[in-house]
Backbone atoms as SQL, in Angstrom:
CREATE TABLE atoms (id INTEGER PRIMARY KEY, chain TEXT, resi INTEGER, resn TEXT, atom TEXT, x REAL, y REAL, z REAL);
INSERT INTO atoms VALUES
  (1, 'A', 1, 'MET', 'N', 0.842, -1.171, 0.000),
  (2, 'A', 1, 'MET', 'CA', 0.000, 0.000, 0.000),
  (3, 'A', 1, 'MET', 'C', 0.892, 1.241, 0.000),
  (4, 'A', 2, 'SER', 'N', 0.899, 1.937, -1.079),
  (5, 'A', 2, 'SER', 'CA', 1.827, 3.046, -1.220),
  (6, 'A', 2, 'SER', 'C', 1.204, 4.424, -0.989),
  (7, 'A', 3, 'ASP', 'N', -0.111, 4.497, -0.848),
  (8, 'A', 3, 'ASP', 'CA', -0.707, 5.815, -0.635),
  (9, 'A', 3, 'ASP', 'C', -0.469, 6.273, 0.795),
  (10, 'A', 4, 'VAL', 'N', 0.112, 7.461, 0.941),
  (11, 'A', 4, 'VAL', 'CA', 0.373, 8.020, 2.261),
  (12, 'A', 4, 'VAL', 'C', -0.835, 8.859, 2.652),
  (13, 'A', 5, 'TRP', 'N', -1.522, 8.463, 3.691),
  (14, 'A', 5, 'TRP', 'CA', -2.710, 9.196, 4.134),
  (15, 'A', 5, 'TRP', 'C', -2.596, 9.618, 5.595),
  (16, 'A', 6, 'LEU', 'N', -1.646, 9.044, 6.323),
  (17, 'A', 6, 'LEU', 'CA', -1.507, 9.373, 7.737),
  (18, 'A', 6, 'LEU', 'C', -0.185, 10.092, 7.954),
  (19, 'A', 7, 'ASN', 'N', -0.268, 11.389, 8.108),
  (20, 'A', 7, 'ASN', 'CA', 0.935, 12.196, 8.299),
  (21, 'A', 7, 'ASN', 'C', 1.252, 12.440, 9.764),
  (22, 'A', 8, 'THR', 'N', 0.257, 12.334, 10.635),
  (23, 'A', 8, 'THR', 'CA', 0.468, 12.610, 12.056),
  (24, 'A', 8, 'THR', 'C', -0.653, 11.977, 12.875),
  (25, 'A', 9, 'LEU', 'N', -0.365, 11.717, 14.123),
  (26, 'A', 9, 'LEU', 'CA', -1.393, 11.291, 15.074),
  (27, 'A', 9, 'LEU', 'C', -1.876, 12.463, 15.917),
  (28, 'A', 10, 'ILE', 'N', -1.295, 13.632, 15.704),
  (29, 'A', 10, 'ILE', 'CA', -1.636, 14.811, 16.492),
  (30, 'A', 10, 'ILE', 'C', -2.976, 15.385, 16.020),
  (31, 'A', 11, 'THR', 'N', -3.869, 15.599, 16.966),
  (32, 'A', 11, 'THR', 'CA', -5.175, 16.195, 16.676),
  (33, 'A', 11, 'THR', 'C', -5.407, 17.350, 17.645),
  (34, 'A', 12, 'ASN', 'N', -6.336, 18.206, 17.317),
  (35, 'A', 12, 'ASN', 'CA', -6.616, 19.374, 18.151),
  (36, 'A', 12, 'ASN', 'C', -7.471, 19.057, 19.370),
  (37, 'A', 13, 'THR', 'N', -8.323, 18.072, 19.262),
  (38, 'A', 13, 'THR', 'CA', -9.259, 17.771, 20.343),
  (39, 'A', 13, 'THR', 'C', -9.405, 16.257, 20.513),
  (40, 'A', 14, 'PRO', 'N', -9.919, 15.841, 21.662),
  (41, 'A', 14, 'PRO', 'CA', -10.208, 14.420, 21.833),
  (42, 'A', 14, 'PRO', 'C', -11.227, 13.902, 20.809),
  (43, 'A', 15, 'GLN', 'N', -12.199, 14.734, 20.438),
  (44, 'A', 15, 'GLN', 'CA', -13.184, 14.314, 19.426),
  (45, 'A', 15, 'GLN', 'C', -12.490, 13.991, 18.106),
  (46, 'A', 16, 'GLU', 'N', -11.589, 14.867, 17.683),
  (47, 'A', 16, 'GLU', 'CA', -10.827, 14.600, 16.457),
  (48, 'A', 16, 'GLU', 'C', -9.970, 13.350, 16.633),
  (49, 'A', 17, 'GLY', 'N', -9.441, 13.157, 17.829),
  (50, 'A', 17, 'GLY', 'CA', -8.647, 11.966, 18.106),
  (51, 'A', 17, 'GLY', 'C', -9.467, 10.697, 17.994),
  (52, 'A', 18, 'PHE', 'N', -10.698, 10.745, 18.502),
  (53, 'A', 18, 'PHE', 'CA', -11.575, 9.576, 18.396),
  (54, 'A', 18, 'PHE', 'C', -11.919, 9.290, 16.941),
  (55, 'A', 19, 'GLU', 'N', -12.185, 10.342, 16.181),
  (56, 'A', 19, 'GLU', 'CA', -12.484, 10.157, 14.762),
  (57, 'A', 19, 'GLU', 'C', -11.278, 9.571, 14.026),
  (58, 'A', 20, 'LEU', 'N', -10.066, 9.990, 14.397),
  (59, 'A', 20, 'LEU', 'CA', -8.871, 9.402, 13.808),
  (60, 'A', 20, 'LEU', 'C', -8.761, 7.933, 14.197),
  (61, 'A', 21, 'ALA', 'N', -9.075, 7.604, 15.442),
  (62, 'A', 21, 'ALA', 'CA', -9.044, 6.202, 15.882),
  (63, 'A', 21, 'ALA', 'C', -10.022, 5.354, 15.070),
  (64, 'A', 22, 'MET', 'N', -11.191, 5.909, 14.786),
  (65, 'A', 22, 'MET', 'CA', -12.168, 5.202, 13.943),
  (66, 'A', 22, 'MET', 'C', -11.592, 4.980, 12.545),
  (67, 'A', 23, 'THR', 'N', -10.974, 5.999, 11.995),
  (68, 'A', 23, 'THR', 'CA', -10.379, 5.882, 10.663),
  (69, 'A', 23, 'THR', 'C', -9.278, 4.826, 10.654),
  (70, 'A', 24, 'LEU', 'N', -8.429, 4.843, 11.666),
  (71, 'A', 24, 'LEU', 'CA', -7.368, 3.843, 11.758),
  (72, 'A', 24, 'LEU', 'C', -7.970, 2.434, 11.788),
  (73, 'A', 25, 'SER', 'N', -9.030, 2.267, 12.546),
  (74, 'A', 25, 'SER', 'CA', -9.673, 0.960, 12.666),
  (75, 'A', 25, 'SER', 'C', -10.267, 0.507, 11.339),
  (76, 'A', 26, 'ARG', 'N', -10.964, 1.412, 10.677),
  (77, 'A', 26, 'ARG', 'CA', -11.567, 1.068, 9.382),
  (78, 'A', 26, 'ARG', 'C', -10.511, 0.759, 8.332),
  (79, 'A', 27, 'ARG', 'N', -9.461, 1.549, 8.310),
  (80, 'A', 27, 'ARG', 'CA', -8.400, 1.312, 7.330),
  (81, 'A', 27, 'ARG', 'C', -7.693, -0.002, 7.604),
  (82, 'A', 28, 'GLY', 'N', -7.564, -0.359, 8.881),
  (83, 'A', 28, 'GLY', 'CA', -6.969, -1.647, 9.213),
  (84, 'A', 28, 'GLY', 'C', -7.768, -2.803, 8.637),
  (85, 'A', 29, 'VAL', 'N', -9.089, -2.703, 8.714),
  (86, 'A', 29, 'VAL', 'CA', -9.948, -3.734, 8.129),
  (87, 'A', 29, 'VAL', 'C', -9.790, -3.746, 6.613),
  (88, 'A', 30, 'LYS', 'N', -9.773, -2.569, 6.022),
  (89, 'A', 30, 'LYS', 'CA', -9.644, -2.464, 4.561),
  (90, 'A', 30, 'LYS', 'C', -8.320, -3.056, 4.075),
  (91, 'A', 31, 'TYR', 'N', -7.241, -2.825, 4.805),
  (92, 'A', 31, 'TYR', 'CA', -5.940, -3.389, 4.421),
  (93, 'A', 31, 'TYR', 'C', -5.936, -4.906, 4.586),
  (94, 'A', 32, 'THR', 'N', -6.614, -5.373, 5.646),
  (95, 'A', 32, 'THR', 'CA', -6.654, -6.809, 5.903),
  (96, 'A', 32, 'THR', 'C', -7.505, -7.537, 4.869),
  (97, 'A', 33, 'GLN', 'N', -8.638, -6.935, 4.488),
  (98, 'A', 33, 'GLN', 'CA', -9.520, -7.534, 3.482),
  (99, 'A', 33, 'GLN', 'C', -9.820, -6.475, 2.421),
  (100, 'A', 34, 'PRO', 'N', -8.980, -6.404, 1.384),
  (101, 'A', 34, 'PRO', 'CA', -9.126, -5.347, 0.387),
  (102, 'A', 34, 'PRO', 'C', -10.282, -5.548, -0.600),
  (103, 'A', 35, 'ASN', 'N', -10.920, -6.703, -0.576),
  (104, 'A', 35, 'ASN', 'CA', -12.014, -6.972, -1.522),
  (105, 'A', 35, 'ASN', 'C', -13.318, -6.390, -0.977),
  (106, 'A', 36, 'PRO', 'N', -13.855, -5.323, -1.606),
  (107, 'A', 36, 'PRO', 'CA', -15.068, -4.683, -1.079),
  (108, 'A', 36, 'PRO', 'C', -16.284, -5.601, -1.072),
  (109, 'A', 37, 'GLU', 'N', -16.375, -6.502, -2.037),
  (110, 'A', 37, 'GLU', 'CA', -17.521, -7.412, -2.070),
  (111, 'A', 37, 'GLU', 'C', -17.492, -8.360, -0.870),
  (112, 'A', 38, 'THR', 'N', -16.309, -8.827, -0.533),
  (113, 'A', 38, 'THR', 'CA', -16.176, -9.705, 0.629),
  (114, 'A', 38, 'THR', 'C', -16.516, -8.950, 1.909),
  (115, 'A', 39, 'LEU', 'N', -16.029, -7.718, 2.016),
  (116, 'A', 39, 'LEU', 'CA', -16.356, -6.913, 3.198),
  (117, 'A', 39, 'LEU', 'C', -17.864, -6.737, 3.342),
  (118, 'A', 40, 'LYS', 'N', -18.539, -6.418, 2.251),
  (119, 'A', 40, 'LYS', 'CA', -19.995, -6.233, 2.297),
  (120, 'A', 40, 'LYS', 'C', -20.707, -7.527, 2.645),
  (121, 'A', 41, 'ALA', 'N', -20.202, -8.638, 2.135),
  (122, 'A', 41, 'ALA', 'CA', -20.822, -9.937, 2.417),
  (123, 'A', 41, 'ALA', 'C', -20.673, -10.321, 3.892),
  (124, 'A', 42, 'LEU', 'N', -19.555, -9.942, 4.504),
  (125, 'A', 42, 'LEU', 'CA', -19.306, -10.292, 5.903),
  (126, 'A', 42, 'LEU', 'C', -20.003, -9.362, 6.899),
  (127, 'A', 43, 'ARG', 'N', -20.340, -8.160, 6.462),
  (128, 'A', 43, 'ARG', 'CA', -20.888, -7.154, 7.380),
  (129, 'A', 43, 'ARG', 'C', -22.105, -7.640, 8.169),
  (130, 'A', 44, 'PRO', 'N', -23.084, -8.313, 7.556),
  (131, 'A', 44, 'PRO', 'CA', -24.242, -8.754, 8.350),
  (132, 'A', 44, 'PRO', 'C', -23.865, -9.701, 9.494),
  (133, 'A', 45, 'GLU', 'N', -22.806, -10.485, 9.305),
  (134, 'A', 45, 'GLU', 'CA', -22.383, -11.405, 10.370),
  (135, 'A', 45, 'GLU', 'C', -21.928, -10.651, 11.603),
  (136, 'A', 46, 'TYR', 'N', -21.003, -9.714, 11.430),
  (137, 'A', 46, 'TYR', 'CA', -20.493, -9.019, 12.615),
  (138, 'A', 46, 'TYR', 'C', -21.419, -7.908, 13.084),
  (139, 'A', 47, 'ALA', 'N', -22.243, -7.373, 12.208),
  (140, 'A', 47, 'ALA', 'CA', -23.163, -6.306, 12.601),
  (141, 'A', 47, 'ALA', 'C', -24.238, -6.811, 13.559),
  (142, 'A', 48, 'ASN', 'N', -24.489, -8.104, 13.532),
  (143, 'A', 48, 'ASN', 'CA', -25.502, -8.699, 14.408),
  (144, 'A', 48, 'ASN', 'C', -24.888, -9.612, 15.461),
  (145, 'A', 49, 'SER', 'N', -23.611, -9.462, 15.695),
  (146, 'A', 49, 'SER', 'CA', -22.900, -10.312, 16.646),
  (147, 'A', 49, 'SER', 'C', -22.388, -9.465, 17.803),
  (148, 'A', 50, 'ALA', 'N', -22.840, -9.783, 19.010),
  (149, 'A', 50, 'ALA', 'CA', -22.355, -9.052, 20.182),
  (150, 'A', 50, 'ALA', 'C', -20.842, -9.195, 20.305),
  (151, 'A', 51, 'ASP', 'N', -20.328, -10.380, 20.055),
  (152, 'A', 51, 'ASP', 'CA', -18.874, -10.592, 20.135),
  (153, 'A', 51, 'ASP', 'C', -18.140, -9.784, 19.067),
  (154, 'A', 52, 'GLY', 'N', -18.687, -9.759, 17.851),
  (155, 'A', 52, 'GLY', 'CA', -18.067, -9.005, 16.768),
  (156, 'A', 52, 'GLY', 'C', -18.055, -7.509, 17.050),
  (157, 'A', 53, 'LEU', 'N', -19.151, -7.004, 17.568),
  (158, 'A', 53, 'LEU', 'CA', -19.232, -5.575, 17.881),
  (159, 'A', 53, 'LEU', 'C', -18.325, -5.219, 19.056),
  (160, 'A', 54, 'THR', 'N', -18.246, -6.107, 20.025),
  (161, 'A', 54, 'THR', 'CA', -17.339, -5.876, 21.151),
  (162, 'A', 54, 'THR', 'C', -15.892, -5.865, 20.676),
  (163, 'A', 55, 'ALA', 'N', -15.541, -6.784, 19.794),
  (164, 'A', 55, 'ALA', 'CA', -14.176, -6.831, 19.252),
  (165, 'A', 55, 'ALA', 'C', -13.868, -5.565, 18.462),
  (166, 'A', 56, 'ALA', 'N', -14.819, -5.095, 17.675),
  (167, 'A', 56, 'ALA', 'CA', -14.615, -3.866, 16.906),
  (168, 'A', 56, 'ALA', 'C', -14.428, -2.674, 17.843),
  (169, 'A', 57, 'SER', 'N', -15.228, -2.618, 18.895),
  (170, 'A', 57, 'SER', 'CA', -15.099, -1.535, 19.865),
  (171, 'A', 57, 'SER', 'C', -13.739, -1.578, 20.552),
  (172, 'A', 58, 'HIS', 'N', -13.245, -2.764, 20.808),
  (173, 'A', 58, 'HIS', 'CA', -11.935, -2.909, 21.438),
  (174, 'A', 58, 'HIS', 'C', -10.826, -2.358, 20.537),
  (175, 'A', 59, 'VAL', 'N', -10.894, -2.668, 19.259),
  (176, 'A', 59, 'VAL', 'CA', -9.891, -2.167, 18.315),
  (177, 'A', 59, 'VAL', 'C', -9.922, -0.644, 18.274),
  (178, 'A', 60, 'ILE', 'N', -11.108, -0.073, 18.245),
  (179, 'A', 60, 'ILE', 'CA', -11.235, 1.389, 18.250),
  (180, 'A', 60, 'ILE', 'C', -10.642, 1.966, 19.535),
  (181, 'A', 61, 'ALA', 'N', -10.931, 1.327, 20.662),
  (182, 'A', 61, 'ALA', 'CA', -10.415, 1.808, 21.944),
  (183, 'A', 61, 'ALA', 'C', -8.887, 1.772, 21.990),
  (184, 'A', 62, 'VAL', 'N', -8.299, 0.712, 21.465),
  (185, 'A', 62, 'VAL', 'CA', -6.835, 0.621, 21.438),
  (186, 'A', 62, 'VAL', 'C', -6.258, 1.716, 20.547),
  (187, 'A', 63, 'ASN', 'N', -6.865, 1.943, 19.403),
  (188, 'A', 63, 'ASN', 'CA', -6.396, 3.010, 18.524),
  (189, 'A', 63, 'ASN', 'C', -6.570, 4.381, 19.171),
  (190, 'A', 64, 'PHE', 'N', -7.680, 4.583, 19.886),
  (191, 'A', 64, 'PHE', 'CA', -7.885, 5.867, 20.572),
  (192, 'A', 64, 'PHE', 'C', -6.844, 6.056, 21.672),
  (193, 'A', 65, 'GLN', 'N', -6.520, 4.990, 22.375),
  (194, 'A', 65, 'GLN', 'CA', -5.487, 5.067, 23.412),
  (195, 'A', 65, 'GLN', 'C', -4.153, 5.502, 22.802),
  (196, 'A', 66, 'THR', 'N', -3.826, 4.973, 21.644),
  (197, 'A', 66, 'THR', 'CA', -2.586, 5.337, 20.957),
  (198, 'A', 66, 'THR', 'C', -2.590, 6.809, 20.557),
  (199, 'A', 67, 'VAL', 'N', -3.692, 7.264, 19.978),
  (200, 'A', 67, 'VAL', 'CA', -3.799, 8.663, 19.556),
  (201, 'A', 67, 'VAL', 'C', -3.754, 9.588, 20.779),
  (202, 'A', 68, 'ALA', 'N', -4.455, 9.214, 21.837),
  (203, 'A', 68, 'ALA', 'CA', -4.460, 10.039, 23.051),
  (204, 'A', 68, 'ALA', 'C', -3.051, 10.174, 23.622),
  (205, 'A', 69, 'ALA', 'N', -2.311, 9.084, 23.660),
  (206, 'A', 69, 'ALA', 'CA', -0.938, 9.143, 24.169),
  (207, 'A', 69, 'ALA', 'C', -0.071, 10.037, 23.287),
  (208, 'A', 70, 'ALA', 'N', -0.242, 9.946, 21.976),
  (209, 'A', 70, 'ALA', 'CA', 0.531, 10.786, 21.051),
  (210, 'A', 70, 'ALA', 'C', 0.227, 12.263, 21.266),
  (211, 'A', 71, 'ASN', 'N', -0.956, 12.558, 21.755),
  (212, 'A', 71, 'ASN', 'CA', -1.381, 13.936, 21.992),
  (213, 'A', 71, 'ASN', 'C', -1.229, 14.351, 23.445),
  (214, 'A', 72, 'ASN', 'N', -0.428, 13.607, 24.201),
  (215, 'A', 72, 'ASN', 'CA', -0.233, 13.888, 25.620),
  (216, 'A', 72, 'ASN', 'C', -1.579, 14.055, 26.320),
  (217, 'A', 73, 'TYR', 'N', -2.536, 13.262, 25.890),
  (218, 'A', 73, 'TYR', 'CA', -3.885, 13.260, 26.465),
  (219, 'A', 73, 'TYR', 'C', -4.511, 14.650, 26.450),
  (220, 'A', 74, 'TRP', 'N', -4.125, 15.463, 25.477),
  (221, 'A', 74, 'TRP', 'CA', -4.648, 16.810, 25.243),
  (222, 'A', 74, 'TRP', 'C', -4.466, 17.726, 26.443),
  (223, 'A', 75, 'ARG', 'N', -3.423, 17.476, 27.209),
  (224, 'A', 75, 'ARG', 'CA', -3.109, 18.354, 28.345),
  (225, 'A', 75, 'ARG', 'C', -2.561, 19.671, 27.822),
  (226, 'A', 76, 'LYS', 'N', -2.962, 20.722, 28.432),
  (227, 'A', 76, 'LYS', 'CA', -2.470, 22.066, 28.081),
  (228, 'A', 76, 'LYS', 'C', -1.400, 22.460, 29.087),
  (229, 'A', 77, 'GLY', 'N', -0.255, 22.940, 28.556),
  (230, 'A', 77, 'GLY', 'CA', 0.815, 23.477, 29.390),
  (231, 'A', 77, 'GLY', 'C', 1.210, 22.580, 30.473);
């Protein structure tokens, strides 16, 4: 994958950081399964699975933790 889309983990606010964490999570899935038809076919399985949704939430949380740390948890001064 040669397209550079992530230049920094630094964001202005925690909200922007969470949105970046979501993007990181989605892109991770896209890199893992690049076939859009397969992704669409699998979506109903995990969309209706408590375990699948919990796992997805965990990935987002880990990515948010990474972004928050990169931003010094948005501490001022």
